[in-house]
C-alpha positions in Angstrom: -9.6 4.7 -13.8 -8.7 8.2 -12.8 -5.4 9.7 -11.5 -7.0 9.6 -8.0 -7.8 5.9 -8.2 -4.5 4.7 -9.8 -2.5 4.6 -6.5 -5.2 2.3 -4.9 -5.2 -0.1 -7.8 -1.4 0.0 -7.9 -1.3 -1.1 -4.2 -3.8 -3.9 -5.0 -1.6 -5.1 -8.0 1.7 -5.2 -6.1 0.1 -6.7 -3.0 -1.6 -9.7 -4.7 1.1 -10.3 -7.3 4.4 -8.8 -6.1 6.6 -11.1 -8.3 5.0 -9.3 -11.4 4.6 -5.8 -10.1 6.4 -3.6 -7.6 4.7 -0.4 -6.8 6.6 1.7 -9.3 6.1 -0.8 -12.1 2.4 -1.1 -11.5 2.0 2.6 -11.2 3.9 3.2 -14.5 1.8 0.6 -16.3 -1.5 2.1 -15.1 -0.6 5.7 -15.8 1.7 5.4 -18.8 0.8 7.6 -21.7 2.5 8.2 -25.0 1.7 9.9 -28.2 0.5 6.8 -30.0 -0.5 4.5 -27.1 -2.5 5.4 -24.0 -3.9 3.3 -21.2 -7.5 3.2 -20.2 -9.0 1.0 -17.6 -11.7 0.3 -15.0 -11.6 -1.0 -11.5 -14.1 -3.1 -9.6 -15.0 -3.2 -6.0 -17.7 -2.7 -3.4 -16.7 1.0 -3.1 -14.3 3.4 -4.7 -11.8 3.3 -1.9 -11.2 -0.5 -1.9 -10.6 -1.9 -5.4 -10.8 -5.7 -5.7 -10.0 -6.0 -9.4 -9.1 -4.2 -12.6 -9.1 -4.3 -16.4 -6.4 -2.4 -18.2 -6.5 -1.8 -21.9 -4.0 -0.1 -24.3 -5.6 2.5 -26.5 -3.9 2.4 -29.9 -4.7 5.9 -31.0 -3.6 5.5 -34.7 -5.8 2.4 -35.1 -8.7 3.7 -33.0 -8.7 0.5 -31.1 -8.4 -0.9 -27.6 -6.4 -4.0 -26.7 -6.7 -5.9 -23.4 -3.4 -5.6 -21.7 -3.9 -7.1 -18.3 -6.6 -7.8 -15.7 -7.0 -9.4 -12.4 -8.8 -9.6 -9.1 -8.2 -10.3 -5.5 -9.8 -13.6 -4.4 -9.2 -13.5 -0.7 -5.5 -12.6 -1.2 -5.0 -14.8 -4.3 -4.4 -13.2 -7.7 -6.8 -14.6 -10.4 -8.4 -13.7 -13.8 -5.8 -14.2 -16.6 -6.3 -17.9 -17.2 -10.0 -17.3 -16.9 -9.9 -14.1 -18.7 -11.5 -12.7 -21.9 -10.2 -13.5 -25.3 -11.1 -12.1 -28.7 -13.7 -14.3 -30.4 -14.7 -12.0 -33.3 -14.4 -8.7 -35.0 -17.0 -6.8 -36.9 -15.3 -4.1 -39.0 -16.8 -0.7 -39.2 -19.6 -1.6 -36.8 -20.1 1.9 -35.5 -18.8 3.9 -38.4 -15.8 3.7 -40.7 -12.7 3.0 -38.7 -14.7 2.0 -35.5 -14.8 -1.7 -35.2 -16.6 -4.0 -32.7 -14.4 -6.5 -31.0 -16.3 -9.4 -29.4 -14.7 -10.8 -26.3 -15.6 -14.2 -24.8 -14.9 -16.0 -21.6 -15.4 -19.6 -20.4 -17.9 -19.9 -17.6 
């Protein structure tokens, strides 16, 4: 996600799930940055101008870790992904180097 794509993803979030996100709330969640926690994410779609889904993670700077915060996609106007989403199934400490751990995510098919 970039600052240019955040408004498009914000519009998607508040359109397919307005009881969870209004525009301001979704925009704040996607673009919120603090000294100890930042957000990082990706969006999915057929092209860069029409996002169909997103994955948003919190970057915990002090722990050098990412944590899945929310995700979803537009299935013909219906919000989906959370009940079918990823969950942590394993952690391999120091997989890349000291302090950089591998978190294994799984999903039911």
